[in-house]
C-alpha positions in Angstrom: 105.5 99.7 59.2 107.7 98.1 62.0 108.2 101.5 63.7 104.5 101.7 64.1 104.2 98.3 65.7 107.0 99.2 68.0 105.4 102.3 69.2 102.0 100.5 69.5 103.5 97.9 71.9 105.2 100.8 73.8 102.0 102.7 74.3 100.1 99.3 75.4 103.0 98.7 77.9 103.0 102.1 79.4 99.2 101.9 79.7 99.3 98.6 81.3 101.8 99.7 83.9 99.8 102.8 84.8 96.6 100.7 85.1 98.3 98.2 87.5 97.3 100.3 90.7 93.7 100.4 89.7 93.6 96.7 89.1 95.1 96.2 92.4 92.3 98.3 94.3 89.6 96.7 92.2 90.4 93.5 94.1 89.5 95.2 97.4 91.4 96.0 100.5 93.7 93.4 101.8 92.5 91.7 105.0 94.8 91.7 108.0 94.9 88.5 109.9 96.1 87.8 113.4 98.7 85.1 113.0 99.2 84.4 116.8 98.0 86.0 120.0 99.7 85.4 123.3 98.1 87.5 126.2 100.2 86.2 128.9 97.2 86.3 131.3 97.2 84.0 134.3 96.5 80.4 133.2 96.9 81.2 129.5 100.4 82.6 129.5 101.7 80.1 126.9 98.7 79.4 124.8 98.1 80.9 121.2 94.5 82.2 121.3 94.2 81.8 117.5 95.0 78.3 117.6 97.7 78.5 114.8 100.6 77.6 116.9 101.2 75.0 119.7 101.6 76.1 123.3 104.9 77.8 124.1 107.6 75.9 125.8 109.9 78.0 127.9 113.5 76.8 128.4 115.2 78.5 131.2 112.6 81.3 131.6 109.5 81.8 133.4 106.4 84.1 133.2 105.9 86.5 136.3 103.1 88.8 136.6 102.1 88.7 133.0 105.5 89.8 131.9 
């Protein structure tokens, strides 16, 4: 009787592992989010346009011609 229980649990575990990718897809695609956006355009060189981070502070460097 114990051998049957072992095989039953083993089959359940294998089925669970095989179904994991389907469960992940059922939740829908993962959305990609922009964490930060620095365009280095004149007047906005050091600003994060997403608002997630404070403005950059350059130490010993400058932004010239957007580079």
